C-alpha positions in Angstrom: 118.1 126.1 92.8 119.4 123.0 94.5 118.6 119.5 93.2 118.7 116.6 95.7 118.3 112.8 94.9 116.5 110.9 97.7 116.9 107.2 98.4 113.4 106.9 99.7 110.2 108.9 99.8 110.4 108.9 103.7 113.3 111.4 103.3 110.9 114.0 102.0 108.4 115.4 104.5 104.9 114.1 103.7 103.3 117.6 104.0 105.8 119.0 101.5 105.4 116.2 99.0 101.6 116.2 99.2 101.7 120.0 98.9 103.1 119.5 95.4 101.3 116.3 94.4 97.9 117.2 95.9 95.7 114.9 98.0 93.1 114.0 95.4 95.1 111.8 93.1 95.8 108.7 95.2 98.8 107.2 93.5 101.1 110.2 93.9 100.3 110.7 97.6 103.2 110.3 100.0 101.2 107.7 101.9 100.9 105.5 98.8 104.5 105.7 97.8 105.7 105.2 101.3 103.5 102.1 101.8 105.0 100.7 98.6 108.6 101.3 99.8 108.1 100.5 103.5 107.2 96.9 102.9 109.8 96.3 100.3 107.4 96.0 97.3 109.3 98.9 95.8 113.0 98.5 96.7 116.4 97.5 95.3 115.5 93.9 95.9 112.4 94.2 93.7 114.3 96.1 91.0 112.8 99.5 91.9 115.4 101.5 93.7 114.0 105.0 94.8 115.8 108.0 93.3 113.3 110.7 93.9 114.4 114.2 92.9 113.5 117.5 94.7 114.3 121.0 93.6 114.6 123.7 96.3 115.1 127.4 96.2 116.6 128.2 99.5 114.5 126.2 101.9 111.4 126.2 99.8 110.4 123.1 97.8 109.7 124.2 94.3 109.5 120.9 92.4 109.7 117.1 92.7 109.7 114.0 90.5 109.0 110.4 91.5 112.0 108.4 90.1 113.4 104.9 90.3 116.4 103.1 89.1 115.3 99.9 87.4 117.1 96.6 86.7 114.2 95.2 84.6 111.1 96.4 82.8 108.4 94.6 84.8 105.5 96.6 86.2 105.8 99.6 83.9 103.1 98.9 81.2 105.1 100.8 78.6 106.9 98.1 76.9 110.5 98.5 75.9 111.6 94.8 75.8 112.5 95.2 72.1 114.8 98.1 73.0 116.5 96.1 75.7 117.0 93.2 73.3 118.6 95.5 70.7 121.0 96.7 73.4 121.8 93.2 74.4 122.4 92.1 70.8 124.8 95.0 70.4 126.6 94.1 73.6 125.5 97.3 75.4 123.8 97.1 78.8 120.3 98.5 78.9 119.9 98.1 82.6 120.0 99.9 84.9 117.7 102.7 83.6 115.8 105.5 85.3 112.0 105.5 85.3 109.7 108.2 86.5 106.5 106.5 87.2 104.1 105.3 89.9 105.2 101.7 90.4 102.8 99.1 88.9 100.3 101.8 88.1 99.4 102.6 84.4 97.4 105.7 85.2 98.1 109.1 83.7 99.3 111.7 86.2 101.7 114.5 86.6 105.3 113.5 86.8 106.7 117.0 87.1 105.3 118.1 90.5 105.5 121.9 90.7 104.6 124.4 93.4 103.6 126.7 90.6 101.9 125.0 87.7 103.5 127.4 85.1 107.0 127.1 86.6 108.8 125.9 83.4 112.2 126.7 84.8 111.7 124.2 87.7 110.2 121.6 85.3 113.3 121.8 83.1 115.5 121.6 86.2 113.8 118.4 87.2 114.3 116.8 83.8 117.9 117.9 83.5 118.7 116.7 87.0 117.2 113.3 86.1 119.3 113.1 82.9 122.4 114.1 84.9 121.7 111.4 87.4 121.3 108.9 84.6 124.8 109.8 83.3 126.4 109.8 86.7 124.8 106.5 87.7 125.8 104.8 84.4 122.1 104.3 83.4 121.3 103.7 79.8 118.2 106.0 79.6 115.5 108.0 81.3 111.8 107.2 80.8 108.8 109.3 82.0 105.8 107.0 82.0 102.1 108.2 81.7 102.7 111.9 82.1 99.8 114.3 81.5 99.5 115.6 77.9 100.2 119.2 79.1 103.6 118.0 80.3 104.7 116.8 76.9 105.9 120.2 75.5 108.4 120.7 78.3 109.6 117.1 78.0 110.2 117.6 74.3 112.0 120.9 75.0 114.3 119.0 77.3 115.2 116.6 74.5 113.0 113.6 75.2 111.1 111.8 72.5 107.4 111.3 72.9 105.8 107.9 72.6 102.0 107.4 72.0 99.9 104.5 73.2 96.3 103.7 73.8 94.1 103.0 76.8 90.3 102.6 77.2 88.4 104.9 79.5 84.7 105.3 80.3 83.2 108.8 80.4 80.1 109.8 82.4 77.6 111.8 80.4 75.6 112.7 83.5 73.7 109.5 83.3 70.8 109.1 85.9 71.4 105.4 86.2 72.9 102.4 84.4 69.8 101.9 82.3 70.1 105.4 80.9 73.7 104.7 80.1 72.7 101.5 78.2 70.1 103.5 76.2 73.0 105.1 74.3 74.1 101.7 73.0 72.9 100.0 69.8 70.1 97.5 70.4 72.4 94.5 69.8 75.2 95.8 72.2 72.6 96.7 74.8 71.1 93.2 74.7 74.6 91.7 75.2 75.3 93.7 78.3 72.0 92.9 79.8 72.6 89.2 79.1 76.0 89.4 80.8 74.4 90.9 83.9 71.5 88.5 83.9 73.9 85.5 83.9 75.5 86.8 87.1 72.2 87.7 88.8 70.8 84.3 88.0 73.8 82.6 89.7 72.6 84.3 92.9 75.6 86.7 93.1 75.1 90.0 94.8 77.6 92.9 95.4 78.8 95.0 98.2 80.8 98.2 98.1 83.5 98.7 100.8 85.8 101.6 101.4 89.1 101.4 103.3 87.7 102.0 106.7 85.0 99.4 106.2 87.4 96.5 105.2 88.4 94.4 108.1 91.4 92.1 108.1 89.5 88.9 107.3 88.1 90.7 104.2 91.5 91.9 103.2 92.9 88.4 103.5 90.1 87.1 101.2 90.6 89.9 98.7 94.4 89.4 98.6 93.9 85.7 98.1 91.6 86.4 95.1 94.2 88.9 93.7 96.9 86.2 94.1 94.9 83.7 92.2 94.7 86.0 89.2 98.4 86.8 89.3 99.4 83.1 89.7 97.3 82.1 86.7 99.6 84.5 84.8 102.7 83.0 86.3 103.7 85.7 88.8 103.0 87.0 92.3 101.1 90.2 93.1 103.1 93.4 92.8 101.9 94.6 96.2 101.7 92.5 99.3 98.9 92.2 101.8 100.6 94.6 104.2 100.6 97.3 101.5 96.8 97.1 101.2 96.4 97.2 105.0 98.6 100.3 105.2 96.6 102.0 102.5 93.2 101.3 103.9 94.4 102.7 107.3 96.2 105.8 106.0 94.2 106.9 103.0 90.9 105.0 103.4 89.0 107.4 101.2 91.1 106.5 98.2 90.6 102.7 98.1 87.4 100.9 97.2 86.6 97.2 97.0 83.6 95.6 95.2 82.9 92.3 96.9 80.8 89.6 95.1 78.9 87.3 97.4 76.9 84.1 96.7 74.5 83.0 99.4 76.2 85.4 101.8 79.7 84.1 101.1 82.4 86.1 99.2 83.4 84.5 95.9 85.1 87.4 94.0 86.5 90.8 94.6 87.8 93.8 92.6 90.1 96.5 94.0 89.7 100.1 92.9 91.3 103.4 93.8 89.5 106.7 93.4 89.8 110.5 93.3 87.0 113.0 93.4 86.5 112.7 89.7 88.0 109.4 88.6 87.7 105.7 89.4 90.7 103.5 88.8 90.3 99.8 88.3 93.3 97.8 89.5 93.1 94.2 90.6 90.5 91.4 90.7 90.2 87.7 91.4 87.5 85.0 91.8 87.3 81.6 93.5 84.5 80.5 91.1 84.0 80.6 87.3 80.7 82.1 86.2 79.9 83.5 82.9 80.5 87.3 82.8 81.4 87.5 86.5 84.6 89.4 85.5 82.8 91.9 83.4 80.2 92.5 86.1 82.6 92.9 89.0 85.3 94.9 87.2 83.4 97.0 84.7 79.6 97.2 85.2 79.8 97.6 89.0 82.5 100.3 88.5 80.3 102.1 85.9 77.4 102.0 88.3 79.5 103.3 91.1 80.7 106.2 88.9 77.1 107.1 88.0 75.9 106.9 91.6 78.8 109.1 92.9 79.1 111.5 90.0 82.6 110.5 88.9 83.3 111.7 85.4 85.9 109.1 84.3 86.5 105.4 84.9 90.1 104.1 84.0 90.0 100.3 84.2 93.7 99.8 83.4 95.7 99.0 80.3 94.9 97.2 77.0 91.9 95.0 76.3 89.7 95.5 73.2 86.9 93.6 75.2 86.4 96.9 77.1 85.1 98.6 73.9 81.8 96.7 73.8 81.3 97.6 77.5 81.3 101.3 76.7 85.0 102.2 77.1 86.5 104.3 74.4 90.1 104.7 73.1 92.2 107.6 74.6 95.8 108.5 74.1 98.4 107.6 76.7 101.9 109.0 76.6 105.5 108.4 77.7 108.7 110.3 77.1 112.2 108.8 76.6 115.9 109.8 76.6 118.7 107.4 75.7 122.3 108.2 76.4 123.7 106.3 73.4 123.1 108.7 70.3 122.8 105.9 67.7 120.2 104.0 69.7 118.3 107.3 70.5 118.2 108.2 66.8 116.9 104.7 65.8 114.3 104.6 68.5 113.2 108.1 67.5 112.5 106.9 64.0 110.7 103.8 65.4 108.5 106.0 67.6 107.4 108.1 64.6 106.2 104.9 62.8 104.7 103.5 66.0 102.6 106.7 66.5 101.1 106.3 63.1 100.2 102.7 63.8 98.6 103.6 67.2 96.5 106.3 65.6 95.3 103.8 62.9 94.5 101.3 65.7 92.6 103.8 67.7 90.4 104.7 64.7 89.8 101.0 64.0 88.7 100.1 67.5 86.6 103.2 67.8 84.6 102.0 64.8 83.4 99.1 67.0 82.0 101.4 69.7 78.7 100.1 71.1 77.2 103.6 71.1 74.5 104.4 68.6 75.7 106.4 65.6 73.9 109.7 65.0 71.5 109.6 62.1 72.5 111.9 59.2 69.8 114.3 58.2 69.0 114.3 54.4 
């Protein structure tokens, strides 16, 4: 088998890459990754230098891994700032490092893309090639972010340590409509959601659903302006530029979805989602007005209604946020895997991860106790 490191996704034929990644999951599609790189959002200048790995057997593509050389830890959503600080205090450089991830996208997905799902040999070849590249390039470490749970065993076998975190997802129980979904809540929680929705409706705000092919340039400019407002309030600029969203809506229009909030016929807020056949992914939002519960309605309730209407089974709204619990999202495990070149740091971080896992599990049990869903009555 021959391993090759690529300096851009465009070096890999789209049909070959998508043949491994599939067409349903939007973030791993060649079109998504190429749009991110083509406009410079993902580049050496932004601290995300492409280092994608492919494994071929003769001329046949057997495996691939999305991979980047990073000079910082922004846009990853698996936080290793404390590790970087420990390296700095010891006088050892933590950057550059290698990261297998979809840039700026905290959604679980395969990171070991295989022509045959049970091809463990190729999976191990990918990981070993990434470790070898880390050593050759003078990187401190290799990090696999948000892999699927079924990939963890081969990552462990290759010598990586597993890190556990928590996200909040919504699951569709074949609800007929939003009201049937709310009937599963306790009375107090149900009343709170209805109050949230009433505040928005009484402000005269209505919603429209738009897919990529339906979003004209004026609408994209408004949506991007709203996204920028949210980022600037947090002291940064959006990860992706306007040209990225234009490219995506042209190239994979079925994968991008915008909820537009309008008041008296004029747009006042927007939320950007991506979608697969089974899952809705909440990503960005922004508003030019401040109304009570507008964020919850635009980003969560409208997304839940869309999932019910279209039969999607899961809604992943992004990372963090205990406020999602009272809206019907439940804690689920999220994973990452890590290898560090320096043995003493690797050992110390391994011990830290063991303790962190116990803390995360306690946290998940604690927040799950605040679920809005009615508790089953025990029979006497």
